[in-house]
C-alpha positions, 0 to 999 in steps of 0.5 A: 456435513452441515459445518462443512457446507456453512463453512464453504458458504462463508469462505465464499462470502469473504472472498467475494466481499473482500475489502482492500487491506488498509493495515499494513506494517502494523499500522492502520490507514485512517486511524494510526496517529503520527505519534504512535507510528515511530514506536510501532515500526520501531517495535518491528526493528525497522530502521526509521528516517523522517521528515518532520516538515512534511510529517513523513516517515521513511524506511530504506531498503526493506523486504515486505510481503516477500518483495525488496522495496528501495523505499517505504514512504508513510504520510500523514494528514492532520496527524493521522495515517494518510498514505503508505507508498512502497517503491522499488526498482530492481533487477528482474533476475532477483524479484519480478513485480509483475507477479505482485500486479497479478496478484493485486488483480486477483484480489481486487478485481472488482475494485479495478480503476484507471489508476489501481483499485478503490473500494470506497475506503481504501485506494490503492494506486499502481505503477509498473514498468519494465525497462533496460538499463545497461545488460539488465532488465529491471522493474520500476514499481510504486504502490501506494495505499491511501485512506480515501476519506482523507483524498477527498478531504485534501481535494476539497481544501485544495479547491477551496484554497484557490 
């Protein structure tokens, strides 16, 4: 009985203080280096494109977390993983991103901001839009996970530049 009670307390405390996930696709925001990323993604059989000028990897047309994404953009700041952006535009009959929006809100409602979510370490910026194109109803969705310390550094660098 004591073990069950302790387990309930542990589960409750984990749920209340759940931080935003900062590890996805085998990569960790603020930790994984540009030089490691290609091999990590390749080991998961992703077809990877890149933009060396921007220090960016791109994965096209992939299903992650049960959702189809047209593109995943992986960006770096000074050689370390800065952000992962998932973007999708899909017919509602196949997949409804509103369910994802609802799930994010249920998981991270204590970190809700006007742009998305912020737990002090990781930022999630979200954009969801329903629209009608021709005869089909579609969803447009962008979800970007960012390492907050790098967002702050980049803002400071931009303000001192001007």
